[in-house]
C-alpha positions as a Markdown table, in Angstrom:
| # | Residue | x | y | z |
|---|---|---|---|---|
| 1 | Met | 4.2 | -10.6 | 2.2 |
| 2 | Lys | 7.2 | -10.4 | 4.5 |
| 3 | Leu | 10.9 | -10.1 | 3.5 |
| 4 | Ser | 13.4 | -12.7 | 4.6 |
| 5 | Ser | 16.8 | -11.6 | 5.8 |
| 6 | Asn | 18.3 | -12.8 | 2.6 |
| 7 | Gln | 15.8 | -10.8 | 0.5 |
| 8 | Arg | 16.3 | -7.8 | 2.7 |
| 9 | Lys | 20.1 | -8.0 | 2.3 |
| 10 | His | 19.6 | -8.2 | -1.5 |
| 11 | Leu | 17.4 | -5.1 | -1.6 |
| 12 | Glu | 19.8 | -3.2 | 0.7 |
| 13 | Gly | 22.6 | -3.8 | -1.8 |
| 14 | Leu | 20.4 | -2.6 | -4.7 |
| 15 | Ala | 19.3 | 0.5 | -2.8 |
| 16 | His | 22.9 | 1.5 | -1.9 |
| 17 | His | 23.4 | 3.7 | -4.9 |
| 18 | Leu | 19.9 | 5.2 | -5.0 |
| 19 | Glu | 19.3 | 8.8 | -4.2 |
| 20 | Pro | 16.3 | 9.7 | -2.0 |
| 21 | Ile | 13.2 | 10.3 | -4.2 |
| 22 | Val | 11.0 | 11.8 | -1.5 |
| 23 | Arg | 12.1 | 14.2 | 1.2 |
| 24 | Ile | 10.0 | 14.8 | 4.4 |
| 25 | Gly | 10.4 | 18.2 | 5.9 |
| 26 | Lys | 8.6 | 20.5 | 8.3 |
| 27 | Gln | 5.1 | 19.5 | 6.9 |
| 28 | Gly | 5.6 | 16.0 | 8.2 |
| 29 | Leu | 3.5 | 13.2 | 6.7 |
| 30 | Ala | 1.1 | 15.4 | 4.9 |
| 31 | Ser | -1.2 | 13.7 | 2.4 |
| 32 | Lys | 0.9 | 15.1 | -0.5 |
| 33 | Ile | 4.0 | 13.3 | 0.9 |
| 34 | Ile | 2.1 | 10.0 | 0.9 |
| 35 | Leu | 0.9 | 10.8 | -2.6 |
| 36 | Ser | 4.5 | 11.4 | -3.7 |
| 37 | Val | 5.5 | 8.0 | -2.3 |
| 38 | Val | 2.7 | 6.2 | -4.1 |
| 39 | Glu | 3.5 | 8.0 | -7.3 |
| 40 | Ala | 7.2 | 7.0 | -6.9 |
| 41 | Phe | 6.1 | 3.4 | -6.6 |
| 42 | Asn | 4.4 | 3.6 | -10.0 |
| 43 | Thr | 7.8 | 3.8 | -11.7 |
| 44 | Asn | 10.1 | 2.3 | -9.0 |
| 45 | Glu | 9.9 | -0.8 | -6.9 |
| 46 | Leu | 12.6 | 0.3 | -4.5 |
| 47 | Ile | 12.8 | 3.9 | -3.1 |
| 48 | Lys | 14.7 | 5.9 | -0.5 |
| 49 | Ile | 13.0 | 8.6 | 1.6 |
| 50 | Lys | 15.0 | 11.2 | 3.5 |
| 51 | Leu | 13.8 | 12.9 | 6.6 |
| 52 | Leu | 15.2 | 16.4 | 6.9 |
| 53 | Asp | 16.2 | 17.8 | 10.3 |
| 54 | Ser | 13.0 | 19.9 | 10.3 |
| 55 | Ala | 10.8 | 16.9 | 10.1 |
| 56 | Pro | 8.4 | 16.6 | 13.1 |
| 57 | Val | 8.4 | 12.8 | 13.0 |
| 58 | Asp | 11.2 | 10.3 | 13.5 |
| 59 | Ala | 12.2 | 7.8 | 10.9 |
| 60 | Glu | 10.5 | 4.8 | 12.5 |
| 61 | Glu | 7.2 | 6.6 | 12.9 |
| 62 | Ala | 7.3 | 7.8 | 9.3 |
| 63 | Ala | 8.3 | 4.4 | 8.0 |
| 64 | Ile | 5.4 | 2.6 | 9.7 |
| 65 | Glu | 2.8 | 5.2 | 8.6 |
| 66 | Ile | 4.1 | 5.3 | 5.0 |
| 67 | Cys | 4.1 | 1.4 | 4.8 |
| 68 | Lys | 0.5 | 1.3 | 6.1 |
| 69 | Lys | -0.8 | 3.9 | 3.6 |
| 70 | Ser | 1.2 | 2.8 | 0.5 |
| 71 | Gly | 1.3 | -0.9 | 0.9 |
| 72 | Ala | 5.1 | -1.0 | 0.9 |
| 73 | Leu | 7.5 | -3.2 | 2.8 |
| 74 | Leu | 10.2 | -1.7 | 5.0 |
| 75 | Val | 13.6 | -2.8 | 4.0 |
| 76 | Arg | 15.7 | -0.8 | 6.4 |
| 77 | Ile | 16.0 | 2.5 | 8.3 |
| 78 | Ile | 19.5 | 4.0 | 8.2 |
| 79 | Gly | 19.7 | 7.1 | 10.3 |
| 80 | Arg | 17.2 | 9.5 | 8.7 |
| 81 | Val | 16.9 | 7.5 | 5.5 |
| 82 | Ile | 14.1 | 5.0 | 4.9 |
| 83 | Val | 14.4 | 2.3 | 2.3 |
| 84 | Leu | 11.0 | 0.8 | 1.0 |
| 85 | Tyr | 10.1 | -1.9 | -1.4 |
| 86 | Arg | 6.8 | -2.5 | -3.2 |
| 87 | Pro | 6.8 | -4.9 | -6.2 |
| 88 | Phe | 4.9 | -3.7 | -9.3 |
| 89 | Ser | 1.3 | -5.0 | -9.4 |
| 90 | Glu | 0.3 | -4.2 | -12.9 |
| 91 | Lys | 3.5 | -4.9 | -14.8 |
| 92 | Pro | 6.3 | -7.5 | -14.5 |
| 93 | Pro | 8.6 | -6.9 | -11.5 |
| 94 | Lys | 12.1 | -5.5 | -12.4 |
| 95 | Ile | 13.6 | -6.7 | -9.2 |
| 96 | Glu | 13.8 | -10.5 | -8.7 |
| 97 | Leu | 14.1 | -11.4 | -5.1 |
| 98 | Pro | 16.1 | -14.4 | -4.0 |
| 99 | Lys | 14.0 | -17.3 | -2.7 |
| 100 | Ser | 13.5 | -17.2 | 1.1 |
| 101 | Arg | 15.0 | -20.2 | 2.9 |
């Protein structure tokens, strides 16, 4: 699945008020960070991840790696903040995306 620009804009608006759920620090993308992201997607469809100044990876590298390992879709990277979306697979989705044109 790929997000259209309209869907991406909708998700960006929803993510605006969210606080980062996962923080990536000096340990980088350790397996426990990926596990934290996957666990966050069990209760949330839309999450923010913050890269601290001590993180050994940049936001783009981290976003690509996390998306691969968690099955999430990248919504946007804003500075050191990553916004990801993954619809619920086992329960009805909370977020209804606008239809792509």
